[in-house]
N, C-alpha and C positions, 0 to 999 in steps of 0.2 A: 082352833084357827091358827094358821101360820101366815105371817105377813108376807113372806117371800112367795107364797103360792096364791094367796087370796087377793092381794092388793098390789097394784102396779101403777106406774106413772104413764099416762096415756101418751105423753110426748116421746116415750121410748119407741112406741109403735110408729108414730109419725116420722121420727128421725130415721129409723131403719128403712121405712118405705121410701123416704127421700134418697137415702144413700143407694138403695137398689135402683131407683129411678135414674140416678146419675150414672149408674154402672160402676160405681166405685168398688162394689163387692167383687167385681171381676178383675179390676185393675190393681187394687191395693192389697197388701198382706194383712193378716189378722191383727198384728200389732198396731199398724196404722189405723185400721178400722176401730179397734178398741179405744185408742186415744181420741180419734175423731168423735166417737159416740160420747165419751166422757166429757170432752171439752164442750161439745154442742149442748149436751144436756145441762151442763153447769151454767150455760148462758140462757137457759129457758126456765120459766117458772114451773114448779111441779103441778101436775094435774092428776091426782090419784083417783083411780077407779077400781071397782071390783069386777065389773062385767063389761065387755066390749059392747054388748047390745044396749047398755045404758047410754053410752056415748052416741051410738048410731041413732037411737030413738029421741033422746032429749037435747042433743046439741044442735042449735040452729045453724043453718048453712053459713051464715055470715061469721059466726064464731069459729066454725071449722076452717073457713078460708083464712081468717086471721091467725089461727094456730099454725096453719101450713106456711104462711108467710114468715112467721117467727122462726119456724124450723129451717126454712130456706136460708134466712139471714144467719142463724146460728151455725149451720153447717158451712156456709161460705166463710164466715169469720174463723171457724175452727180450722178449715182447710188452709186459709191464708196463714194462720199461726203455724200449723204443722209444716207446711211447705216452705215457709220462711226460715224454719229452724233445721232444715235438713242439711 
């Protein structure tokens, strides 16, 4: 088993989805996006999983919604930090 292939933080997926949803992947360069992801993820609690299907099957809709709200807040805060330091 290798941790980098078998285990990941589910918030990574949600954060990337939100960044794409905002269209930032089209507007910002790779350096900004990497910093945005790191700052955002550091503002979120880890939620480690092995398989995406586990989250889809076992995660209640209310918890998924709460996680998405946390991601939106973290990305907003990270953007404010990055944009304020340009």
